[in-house]
N, C-alpha and C positions, 0 to 999 in steps of 0.2 A: 023243325028242322035245326034250331037251335039247342034244344035239348039234346037231340041227338051227338050232336057235336062235342057237349060237354059229359057226357055219361063216360068216354074212354079216359078223360081226364081224372075223373071223380075215382073211377075203379084203380087207376094206376098210383092214386096218393094213398088210396086206401091200403092198397097191396104194397107200398114201400113202408108205410106206417106199421103192417103187421110185422114185416123184416126186419125192421129196427127193433120192434117191441119184443121178439125172439131172439135177437142178436143179444140186447139186454138180459134178456132172463137165462142167457147161457152163464153169465158171471155175474154174482153180486158186489156190489160195493162195499167194502169193509169199515171204508171210513174216508172224509176227503176235507177239505178247508181251504182256506185262504190265507197266505203267508207271505206278507209284504207285496210285491207286485207279483206274485206266482200264486198258480192254484195247482193243487195234486188230490190226487184222488187214487187210493188203495184197494184193489180188486180182489176177490178172494181166489183167484189163481196166481197171487204173487206178484203181479206187475205194481209199479209204482208210477204213475204218471204226473208228469210235473210239465205245466205250461206257463208263459207270461214272458217277462222281458225285465231286464235290468238284472242286478244281484242279487244272489240270497241275502236274507238278513244276515246280520253277523250275532253269534252268540258266545257266551260264556263257557256254558257247559253243554254235554252232549245230550243231557236229557230237555234240552230249550228247542230239542229239531222236532216239529210238530208230528214225525211219523215214527220217532224213536222208540216208542213203546210198541211197534210193531216190528222192530229191526231185525227178529229172526224169522218174520213170515214173507219178508221181501226176496223174490226170487230174482227180478228183472226190473231194471228202472228205464224208463222211456223219457227222456226232456224235448221237448218242442217248443217253439218261438225263437226270441232272442234275449236268453237267457247269458248272460256275460260272466258271472262268477258264482261259483260253486264254494258255499262259504265254510267256516270251520265243522269238522265233524258231520259234515252233511249226509254222509252214507256211514261212518263208522262204526263199526261192529255188526254190519249187516254180513254176518257169517255164511248165510246162505245166496249170498246174491253172486250170480253166475254170469249175466249178461246186463251191459251197461250201454247205453247209447248217449254220448256226449255231443250235443250239438256244435257245429262249428263257429257258433258267435259265443262260445265260451274262451275267455283269455286268461283266466285266473283261476287254480287250483287250489284252496286254501289248505293251511294245516291239517292234517287226517282228516280229509276228505273221504277218503277211502279205505283209511286203517282200519286192519282186522278184517277186511274183507276174504276171508280165507279161501272162500269157493270161486274168487274172480279168476276167469282162464285167460282173458285177454280184454286189453283197453286200447282204444284209439283216442291217443292225445290231440285234439284240434293242431291244425298247422299255425292258428292264429294266437296259440297261446303262449303268455310271457312270464307265467307266473305258476311254479309248482313247488307248492309251502313245503314247510319242514313236516315229515311223519306223512305226506299227503295218501300214499301207498303203502306204508310201512303193514308188515306182517300178511301181504297178500301173496301167502302161500302157494296157491293155485297159479300166479301170473307166471307165462311160459316167456314174454318177450315184450320188450317196449321199444318205443321209435322215440326219443326225446327234441322236439322240433326246433328249428334254428332261433327262433325268435325268444325261446327262454333265454335269459342272462343266464342265472345261476340254477341250480338244481338242488334244492333245498335239503338243509341237513336231513339225514336218515328218510329221507323221502320213499325210497326203496329198501330200506334196512329190513334183513332179516325175509326177505322176499325170496324162499328157500327154492321154490320152482323155476325161478328165473333163469334161463340158460344163455338166453343173447340180448345185449342193450346195444341200440345206435344212438349215437350222441350226434346230432346234426351240426353242422357247419353253424356257426353262430353264436353257442353256447360258448359262455366264458368261465364259468366257475361250477367245479363240482365240489359239494357242500361236504360237511363234516359228516361222516357216516353214513354218506348218500347210498351206499350199496352193500353198507355193514352186513355180514352175516350171509349173503346171497350164494349158499353153499353149492348151489346148481350152475352158476354162471362160469360158463367154459370162454366165452368169447365177449370183448367190449372194443367199440371203436370209438377213438379219442380224437375229435377233429383238431385243426389246426387251429381253430380260435381259441380253445381253453388255455387259460392263463394260469389256474389255481386247481390243485388238488388236494383237498380238504383233510384235516386229520380223520384215520380211521375209514377213508373214504370207500377203499375194499377191502377193507380186513377182514379175514376170516372169510373170503372166497375162496373154498378150498378145493376147486375145481377148476380156476382160471389156471390156464397153463402158460400164457405167453400175454406180454403188455408190450403194446407200442405207443411212446411217449412224445408228441410232437414238440418241435424246438419253441414252439410258442409259449410253454409253459416255465413260468419263472418261479414258481412255488410249488413244493410237495409237502404235505402236512406231517406230524407224527403218527406213525404206525400206519401210514396210506394204503401198504400193500402186505402187511405184516401177517402171519397166519394163512396166508395162501399157499398151502402145502404142496400145490402140484405146481406152483409158479417154476419154470426152469428158466426162464429168460425175460428181459425188460432191454427195449430198446430206446435207443434216444437218438431221435432225428435230428436233433441239434446240441449246442453245450449244456452242461450241467444246470439244471435249473438254481437260480440265484441263491433262493432258500430253500434248504433242506432240511425236515424234519428229524427228528431222532427215531432209530429201527424203522425205518421206512422199508425194508425188506426182511426184516427180520423173521425165524420161523417159515421160510419157504423151502423150496426143494432144496436137496444136499447139492444136487449137481447146478445150482441155479449160477448165471452167468447176465453180466452187463456188458 
């Protein structure tokens, strides 16, 4: 009797093993490794899978990233676990990357983490994120829209520079500083929401955003840098909800629409 009871269990285990083996046979591992507290695997279908906890190790040069030599092969990035920081150059130059899943545990996206990811069409920055470093998404030409969470104190210099496909930006309440050239050259940008928490708009912050038609600047802003909105050739109006900023740079609204009014 005991033998009869255990036969179905043995068959089930065997069946599951076969299914697992078949699934593994559907795609092959291109490369894999351990990097700090993280495990990574690149599959031949272009998915880079990263799991683990804590910060990505810091590097000085892009080629120090363990999957850097496969950057043109990466089509999708999936991250799981308790990863807290995406390091310098993490996915820089992955020009064929179209999809990325950033876990909610990530609080810091450091400089050039996604720079030059020209095929990336969308990204969700976790609500708990506090840092978006300089050039973090620079040159992501296919990125259509982005929301900056309110826990981000400062948007890094040129963080979204030359994201020419970007049409809308929502900056959540809580953000205080828009860095130098943060959205420089975003020629497709037609609208931007600047909340009442922002106090500083950096030099060239929205320079050459040639499709931007209007902007509303809250009374909380005390400083606008040089050339902040210069070259916004479609900009017809700027509305200030309070007094003029205490610090006003040079050529803030130069080379805008001929009928521009404040």
